[in-house]
C-alpha positions as CSV (number, residue, x, y, z in Angstrom):
1,M,90.7,114.5,159.7
2,M,87.3,112.5,157.8
3,D,87.2,115.3,155.8
4,K,90.5,115.8,154.8
5,F,90.3,111.8,153.7
6,L,87.2,112.4,151.8
7,K,88.9,115.3,149.7
8,I,92.0,112.7,148.9
9,T,89.8,110.1,148.1
10,G,87.9,112.3,145.8
11,I,91.0,113.6,143.6
12,L,92.7,110.0,143.3
13,L,88.9,108.9,141.9
14,A,88.9,112.0,139.5
15,F,92.5,111.2,138.7
16,L,91.8,107.4,137.7
17,M,88.7,107.8,135.7
18,L,90.3,110.9,133.6
19,S,93.6,108.7,133.1
20,P,92.0,106.0,130.7
21,V,90.8,109.0,128.4
22,A,94.1,110.3,127.9
23,I,95.9,107.1,127.4
24,A,93.3,106.2,125.0
25,A,93.6,109.6,123.1
26,D,97.4,109.0,123.0
27,S,97.4,105.5,121.6
28,H,94.7,106.8,119.1
29,N,96.9,109.3,117.8
30,H,100.4,107.8,118.3
31,P,100.5,104.1,117.4
32,Q,103.1,102.0,119.8
33,D,105.0,99.4,119.7
34,G,102.7,96.1,119.6
35,Q,99.7,98.4,118.5
36,G,100.0,98.3,115.0
37,Y,103.6,98.4,114.3
38,V,107.4,97.7,115.8
39,S,110.5,99.3,115.9
40,L,113.6,98.0,114.0
41,D,116.7,97.3,116.2
42,S,118.4,99.6,114.1
43,V,117.9,102.6,111.2
44,V,118.0,101.2,107.5
45,P,119.5,103.9,105.3
46,R,117.0,105.4,102.9
47,Q,116.9,103.7,99.5
48,V,116.4,106.2,97.7
49,E,118.3,110.1,98.5
50,N,115.8,112.4,97.4
51,D,114.1,115.7,99.1
52,A,111.0,113.5,100.9
53,R,110.5,114.3,104.6
54,H,109.0,110.5,104.8
55,E,110.1,106.9,102.9
56,V,107.2,103.9,102.7
57,V,108.8,101.1,101.0
58,E,106.4,97.8,100.4
59,L,108.1,94.1,100.6
60,F,106.2,91.8,98.3
61,W,106.5,88.6,96.2
62,Y,104.3,88.2,93.3
63,G,103.5,84.6,94.2
64,C,101.7,85.6,97.5
65,S,97.9,86.2,97.6
66,H,98.0,88.6,100.7
67,C,100.1,90.7,98.4
68,F,97.6,90.9,95.7
69,D,94.9,91.2,98.2
70,F,97.0,94.2,99.3
71,E,97.8,95.5,96.2
72,P,94.5,97.9,95.6
73,H,95.1,99.5,99.0
74,I,98.5,100.5,98.6
75,K,97.8,101.6,95.1
76,K,94.7,103.6,96.2
77,W,96.9,104.9,99.0
78,K,100.1,105.8,96.7
79,Q,97.2,108.0,94.5
80,T,95.9,110.2,97.7
81,K,100.0,110.6,99.8
82,A,101.5,113.3,100.5
83,K,103.8,114.6,97.8
84,D,106.6,114.2,100.2
85,I,106.2,110.8,101.0
86,S,108.5,108.7,98.9
87,F,107.4,105.2,97.9
88,V,109.6,102.4,97.1
89,R,108.8,98.4,97.0
90,V,111.8,96.0,97.5
91,P,110.7,92.2,96.6
92,A,111.1,90.2,98.7
93,I,113.7,87.2,98.9
94,F,113.4,83.9,101.0
95,N,114.3,81.5,98.2
96,A,115.3,80.6,94.8
97,R,111.3,80.7,93.7
98,W,111.5,84.2,95.5
99,E,114.2,84.9,93.7
100,Q,113.0,84.4,89.9
101,H,110.3,86.7,90.5
102,A,112.4,89.9,92.1
103,R,114.7,89.2,88.9
104,A,111.6,90.2,86.9
105,Y,110.6,93.0,88.9
106,Y,114.0,94.5,88.6
107,A,114.0,93.5,84.9
108,L,111.1,95.0,84.0
109,E,112.5,98.1,86.2
110,L,115.6,98.4,83.9
111,M,113.7,97.9,81.0
112,D,111.1,101.0,82.2
113,K,108.1,98.4,82.0
114,L,107.6,98.3,85.6
115,E,104.1,99.5,86.2
116,Q,103.0,97.4,82.9
117,G,104.8,94.4,83.8
118,H,104.1,94.5,87.4
119,E,99.9,94.4,87.4
120,L,100.5,91.7,84.5
121,L,102.6,89.1,86.8
122,F,100.3,89.7,89.8
123,S,96.9,89.4,87.5
124,G,98.9,86.4,85.8
125,I,99.4,84.5,88.8
126,H,96.2,85.2,90.6
127,E,93.9,86.0,88.7
128,Q,94.2,83.9,85.6
129,G,96.1,81.1,87.7
130,R,99.0,80.9,85.4
131,G,102.3,79.3,86.6
132,L,104.8,82.2,86.2
133,H,107.7,80.6,88.1
134,D,110.8,81.0,85.9
135,L,112.4,83.0,83.3
136,D,110.7,80.8,80.3
137,S,107.2,81.0,81.7
138,M,107.3,84.6,82.4
139,A,109.3,85.5,79.3
140,R,106.5,84.0,77.2
141,F,103.6,85.6,79.5
142,L,105.2,89.2,79.1
143,A,105.6,88.7,75.1
144,A,102.0,87.7,75.0
145,N,101.4,91.1,76.3
146,D,103.5,93.7,74.4
147,I,107.0,93.9,76.5
148,D,109.7,92.6,74.6
149,E,110.9,89.2,75.2
150,A,114.3,89.2,74.3
151,K,115.1,92.4,76.3
152,F,113.4,91.1,79.2
153,R,115.5,87.8,79.0
154,E,119.1,90.0,78.8
155,S,117.9,92.7,81.6
156,F,117.0,89.4,83.9
157,A,120.6,87.9,83.7
158,S,121.8,91.5,83.8
159,F,125.3,92.5,86.4
160,A,122.7,95.6,87.0
161,V,119.6,93.2,88.1
162,E,121.9,91.0,89.9
163,T,123.1,94.0,92.0
164,K,119.7,95.0,93.0
165,I,119.2,91.0,94.1
166,N,122.0,91.3,96.6
167,R,120.6,94.4,97.5
168,A,117.4,93.0,98.0
169,K,118.6,89.7,100.0
170,Q,120.8,92.5,102.5
171,L,117.4,94.5,103.2
172,I,115.5,91.5,104.2
173,R,117.8,90.9,106.9
174,Q,118.1,94.6,107.8
175,Y,114.3,95.4,108.0
176,Q,113.4,92.0,110.4
177,V,111.0,90.7,107.7
178,T,109.9,87.2,108.1
179,G,106.6,87.5,106.0
180,V,104.8,89.7,103.2
181,P,103.6,91.9,102.6
182,A,105.3,94.3,105.0
183,V,105.9,97.9,105.3
184,I,108.8,100.0,106.5
185,I,108.4,103.6,107.4
186,D,111.4,105.3,107.7
187,G,114.0,102.8,107.9
188,K,112.7,102.8,111.5
189,Y,109.3,101.0,111.9
190,K,107.9,97.7,110.6
191,T,104.0,97.1,110.0
192,S,101.9,94.7,108.3
193,A,98.4,93.3,108.0
194,S,98.8,91.1,111.0
195,E,100.5,94.2,113.3
196,A,97.9,96.4,112.2
197,G,94.4,94.1,112.2
198,G,94.0,94.2,108.7
199,Y,94.9,96.2,105.4
200,E,92.6,99.1,105.8
201,Q,94.5,99.3,109.4
202,L,97.8,98.9,107.6
203,V,97.2,101.7,105.5
204,G,95.7,103.6,108.6
205,V,99.3,103.3,110.6
206,I,101.0,104.0,107.9
207,N,99.3,107.7,107.3
208,E,99.9,108.0,111.4
209,L,103.5,107.5,111.1
210,T,104.0,109.8,108.4
211,A,101.7,112.3,109.5
212,N,103.8,115.5,110.0
213,S,104.5,115.0,106.1
214,S,104.0,119.0,104.6
215,E,101.0,119.5,102.6
């Protein structure tokens, strides 16, 4: 009877010793809710219809210093990401001031000047200390950097930009975002530096959740 008891005890002890290793390995390969990301209440449809296996959406605001700090990390990630991962930016809108920057983003996109203007606005605000908070200040600043001022003003007030602004406001609600920078993966998962534990860790979570991309 004692031998049987000792044998059962030994099996239980072996199981308890092995279990933490298995759990740790599983959590390393597959981030769980509360460990780097959270699941959205419902799936949000893709922002761009294409053949990409995954879609990664970054929500940001030009006036956000954390978004500016995250920019080099997401830029580096974009250069090395798998080809079948689609990357989309969405300017977050929480108030009228943020909306001005969102309009600037979409106006630049409409003008096919987005990459140039995107870097200029971030740099102007956070490196040069410029108060680029309204149409006039942004238009003059961009014009000084070879972006057509008249065309920017026209695009800023266009119906096409207005439509995108309304869509961006809707997405903020659907993505359940309360701060930026935030990243949405496949319309299902939300992560941020605070949830992941830092910018490098945030990129790691993005990579984990898109790990089944084809090369």
